C-alpha positions in Angstrom: -18.0 20.9 -12.7 -14.5 20.4 -14.0 -12.3 17.7 -12.4 -9.0 19.0 -13.8 -8.2 22.7 -14.3 -5.4 24.3 -16.3 -3.6 27.4 -14.9 -2.1 30.2 -17.0 1.2 28.4 -17.2 -0.3 25.3 -18.8 0.0 23.1 -15.6 -3.0 21.0 -14.6 -4.5 20.9 -11.1 -6.8 18.5 -9.3 -8.5 19.6 -6.1 -6.1 22.5 -5.9 -3.1 20.1 -6.1 -0.6 20.8 -8.9 -0.2 17.8 -11.1 2.1 19.1 -13.8 2.0 19.6 -17.6 2.9 16.2 -19.0 0.3 13.4 -19.4 2.5 10.8 -17.8 3.1 13.0 -14.8 -0.6 13.8 -14.4 -1.6 10.1 -14.8 1.0 9.1 -12.1 -0.3 11.8 -9.7 -3.9 10.7 -10.2 -3.1 7.0 -9.8 -1.1 7.7 -6.6 -4.0 9.7 -5.2 -6.5 6.9 -6.0 -4.2 4.2 -4.7 -3.8 6.1 -1.4 -7.5 6.4 -1.0 -7.9 2.7 -1.5 -5.2 1.9 1.0 -6.7 4.4 3.5 -10.1 2.6 3.2 -8.5 -0.8 3.8 -6.6 0.3 6.8 -9.6 2.1 8.2 -11.6 -1.2 8.0 -8.9 -3.1 9.7 -8.6 -0.5 12.5 -12.3 -0.8 13.2 -11.9 -4.6 13.7 -8.7 -4.5 15.8 -7.8 -3.0 19.2 -7.6 0.8 18.7 -5.0 1.5 21.4 -2.5 -1.0 20.0 -3.0 0.4 16.4 -2.6 4.0 17.6 0.7 3.1 19.4 2.0 1.3 16.3 1.0 4.3 14.0 2.8 6.7 16.4 5.9 4.4 16.4 5.8 4.4 12.6 5.5 8.2 12.4 8.4 8.6 14.8 10.7 6.1 13.2 10.2 6.9 9.5 11.7 10.1 8.1 11.3 9.4 4.4 7.5 9.6 4.1 6.3 11.7 1.2 3.6 14.3 1.6 0.7 11.9 0.8 2.0 9.2 3.2 2.4 11.7 6.0 -1.1 13.0 5.3 -2.5 9.5 5.4 -0.7 8.7 8.7 -1.9 12.0 10.3 -5.4 11.2 9.1 -5.3 7.7 10.6 -3.9 9.0 13.9 -6.7 11.5 14.2 -9.4 8.9 13.7 -8.0 6.1 16.0 
């Protein structure tokens, strides 16, 4: 099983996500993905301990008030909202 795959244009992909051609760009993308997974796990643990209704409300407020979330941040927020 290959973790990274290269397409015909020489760009690399991870889990069907285009990472780019340059090592620095690929490393940054993989680091960001790993960091977001760690943050998600930490937030999930805290949600399980705290009051879910309050957290859900705050997550909704965050989503409504923030327009500059990138794709990964929006995906993380949507995932958290679906689990609370």
